[in-house]
N, C-alpha and C positions, 0 to 999 in steps of 0.2 A: 642476339646480343652476346658478345663474348664475356663481358664482365658479369660477376655474380656477387650478391651481398656476402659480407664476411659472416663467419659463424658466431662471432662475439658481437654483442651490442655495446653501445656507449655506456650503459649501466654497468657492464662487466668490468669497466675500467675504474669506476669511481665509488662503487658500493663497498662500504667497510666490511660487511659480512662476507662478500665475495673475496675480499683481500685476505681475511682470516682463513677462509676455506682453502685458498690457494697456498697459503703458508703450510697448512697441514697436508694437503693432498700432493703438492708439487715439490715444495722445498724440504719438508721433513722426510718424505719418503724416498727422495732421489739423492744420489751422491752429489756433494757440493765441493767444487774445487776451492781450496783454502790458501794455497800458496805452493812454492817450490821447496823441495827438501833442502836446497841451498840455504834458505832462510833459517833453518833449524840445525845447521851444521855445528855451531858452537855449543859447548856445554852450557846447559841452562837457558838456551834460547827459546823463545816462545812467540806465538801468534795468538791474537784474540780476534774472534769473529762473532757475528750474530747470524744464526741460521734459523729460519722459521721462527724468529722471536726468541730463540734460545741463545744465551751468552756462552760461547764455547772457547775453551783454552786449549791450544795445541802446544805441547811443551816437550822439550828434550829432557829425559831423566837418565843421565849417565849413558847416553847413546841409544836409548829406547824412546820412541815417540808415543805419547798418549793424548787422547782428546777427552777432556773432562769439562763438566759444567763449571763456568767461571764465577761461582758464587759460593762463599764460605757457608758451611753447614751450621755454624753457630748463630750469628746474627745477620747473615746474608749480605755481607760486604762483597764487592767485586775483589777477586784475588789478584788480578792483573788489570791495570788501567792502561788504555792506549791500544794501539794496533799491533805492536811488536816490541821486543826488547830482549835483553839477556840479563839473567840474574844469577848471582852466586848463592850457594847454600840451598836449603830446601824450599819448597813452595810454601810461602808463609802469608797468612792473611795480614794485611796492614792494620787491621782494627784492634784485634786482641792477641795476635801472635800465634794463632793456631797454625800448625804445620802439617803438611800432607805428603804422603809417599806417592810413588808412581801409580798406584792403584786407586788413588783418591781418598785413602783412609787417613783420618786425622791421627797421626802418631805422636804429635807433640801438642799437649793442651796445658798451658800455664795454669797452675793451681788445680790440676785435675783431682788429686787425692783429697783435698779438703773441700772443694767446691762442686765438683761434678761426679766423682766416683765412677767414671766410665771404665769398664774392663775391656778386654780385647773385643768381645762381641759387641759391646755397646759402641765402641769406636767404629767397628766395621759397619754397624747399622747407620752411621752418619757419613759413610763414604760418599764422595762426590759422584754424581751420575756420570757414567762413562759412555762414550759414543764410539761407533764403528769408525775405524781409521784404516785407510789403505792407500796404495800409491801405484802409479805406473811410471817408471823412470823417475824423473824429478817432480812429476805432478802429484800433489798430495790431495786426497779427498776425504771428507767426513760425511757420515750419514747419521741423522738424528734418530730416526726410527729403526729399531732392530728388525732384521729379516729382509727378505727381498733378494734380488739377484746380486751376485758378487760384482765387484767393480769391473773385473774383466768381462763378465757377461753383459753388464750394463753398457760398457763401451763398445763391445763387439769388435768389428774390424778396425775401429778408430784407435784401439789400444796400440796397434802397431805404429800409427802415426805419432801418437804421444811419445812412444819410446824413441822413435827416430828423431823427433824434435829435442827430446832430452839429451840424446847423444850428440846432436849437431849444433845446438844453440849455446851461446855463452850466457852468462848471468845477465839479468836485465840492466840496461843502461838508463832506463827511465822506469820509475815505479811510483804511482800516485793514486790517491782516492779522492773522488769528487762527489759532492752532493748534487743530484739532478732533481728538478722540480717536475716530475711526471711519473705516471704509473710505470712500473718496470716493464710491462708488456709493450708499451710505446717504444721504449728504448730498444728492446729486442727486435721488434718489427722494423725499426729503422736500419738495423744492420742486415736484414734479411733480403733487401732488394737494392738494386742500383738505379731504380727509376728516378729517385730524388737527386741523383748526383749532379745532373746538369743544372738544376735550379738552386741547390743548396751549396754545392762544392765546385763551382766553375773554375776556381783558381787554386784548388787544393787537391781533392781526390780525383777530380776530372783530369788533372795533369798526369795521373798514374794509370787509371783504367780506361779502356777504350769503349765502354758502354755495352759490350756483349755480356751475356749472363746465362749460365746453364746451371740448373739445380738438380741435385740427386737426393731424393728423400732416402733415409736409412733408419727405419724403425722410428724411435722417438726423435732421432737426430736428423740432421740434413747437412749437405755440403753444397756450396755454390762455387762456381768457377767463372772468373772474368778474365778477358784478355787485358794485357797492359799495352800502353801506347809505345810505339817504337822508340821515342826519345827517352821514356822511362826505362825501357829495357836496356838501352845503351848506357844510361846512367848507372844502372845496377851492374852491368858487365864491367864498366870502368871501376866502380867502387870495389867490386869483387876482385878485380885484378890487382888494384893497389893494396888491398888489405889481405889478399889471399883467402877470401871468403868462399868456402866450399858449399854449394847448395845442399840442403838436407836431402838425404838419399831418397826418402819416400816420395818427395815431390820434385826431384831433380829433373824428371822428364816432363813435368807440367809447366809449360810456359805461361806466366801470368800470375794471377792472384787467386788463392784458394782460401775459402772461408768455411770453417766448420762451426756449426752450432751443436753443442752438447746440451740437450734439454735438461732443465729449462732455461739456464741463464749464463752458460759459459760459451763465449765466442772467441774463436782463434783464427786470426787472419795471417796468411803466409804470403809475402810478396817476393816474387822472383826466386823463391826457395831460399832467400838469404836474410829475411827479417820476419820475426814472429811478433804479432800483437795478441796479447792475452787479456780478455776483458771479462769481468764478472759484473752482473747487474743485480745488486743485492737489495731487495725490497726493504724499505723502512716505514712505509705507510701507503695508503691507497694512491696518493699522488706524489710519492717521493721514492727515490732509490739512491744507493751509493754505487757509482761506477768506480771499480777498482781495476786499473789497467797497468800492464807491464809491456815494455818493448825490449826485444832481444835480437841481437845480430847472430848470424852464423859465426862459428868460431873462426877467428882470424889466425893466420899463420904466425908462428913464433917470430918475433922481431919486427912485426908490422909497425909502421910509423905511428907513434902516438898522435902526432899532429894530424895525420890523415884520418886516423880513427876518430879523433875529436871533431874534425870537420864533417865527417859522414854522420856521426851520431847527433851532432848539433843541428844539421840540416833536417834529419828525420824527426828530431824532437820538436823543432819549430813547426814542421808540417803537421805533425800530430796534434800539437796545441791548437793550431788553426782549425783543423778538421773537427776535433772534439768540440771546440767552441761553437762552430756552425751547427753541429748536431744537437748540442745542448740547448741552443736557442730555439731550434725548430721543434724539438721535443717539448719544450715548455709552451710553445705556441699551440701544439696539439693538445696538451693538457688543459690549457685555457679554453680551447674550443670544446673539449669533451664535457666540460661543466654544463654546456648548453645544448649538447647534441642528443638526438633521439635515434633509435634504430641502429642499424649496422652500416659500416663503411662499405663502399663499393670497390671490389678488388678486381683488377684486370688480370689477364693471363700472365703478365709480367710480374705479378705479385703472388703467384701460386705458392711460393715458399711460406708466405704469411698464412695462407690457407692451411698448409700442412701443420704449421705451428699451432693454429687455432684448433684444428682437429685433434692434435695430440693433447692439448690442454683439456679439451672436453672429454677425451677418452680417459684421462687420468683423474678427472674430477668426479667420476661416478661415485655417488654416495657421500660426497664431501659435505653436503648440507644436512645429512641425517644424523 
């Protein structure tokens, strides 16, 4: 028999203790993509994320980016509410007005002299926790736990691809966050194979890819390559000609669809070298995650027709909505089935990328329950 049982069992998807261990071992220890530097270009702009259960604020302070715990040191209010924004003036708690500098130190405390009496050292002792922050091109990453490999070492050869994408892609034309009702691993596994495409996406993604699939493991990470159908290739060549879209240099010689998984939860798909889909699957519970996705086109030539650009991005947005709706529904169906399942799934050779994902999880979970 060619197929073999998966390394993870159904219990590994629904056990709350397992979920908490994964947060510590996988999400706190590894670099997490939080957004593009474009989103923090304006003075005082900020992003708020939750990583491994930690509320994280990434903010511009006079041109310098910092990643700080998004919780006031005084009475623990959230400093920034929502996912993103721009604020004038200092970082100020909305509850009692404590203000913080770029190092997270509370430098402004209303009534300090008469009520708190905090000197410089006392204020520094209440500094917000700071997290590691690094970037490759426009891709911005945060790591919760101190230590471990640098971002460049963690990315390995894929750093060059992220740099090329940063150079060759425009700002996102679609950016959204969606709640999904399944374990985060179900969502990742769904993007690691094309076996489901005929059944789940006959009129959406199947109109793009031709069904072929080649996988290249790369340490913690992996890349998949799929051919695209001739009619899809012709559509992209026509769109590229109308808008002057130049294929990204790093994948210009690769015909088709390229899919990179940066462990554990960042998925980047590149179609015909001219469109990039960036997805993060951020766990919120044993049976839920937030899918945060962005779609970017290759840079268009100066003077490209706005009507043509709107037509292309409108078509791609609608296709993406349909594709994600189909995936969201099938992942919820898997989540419902997992509540009653025992043992491990059966993986065929066409699902070996899932096997690599499972093996990587287990290698990183060593000692997670101790």
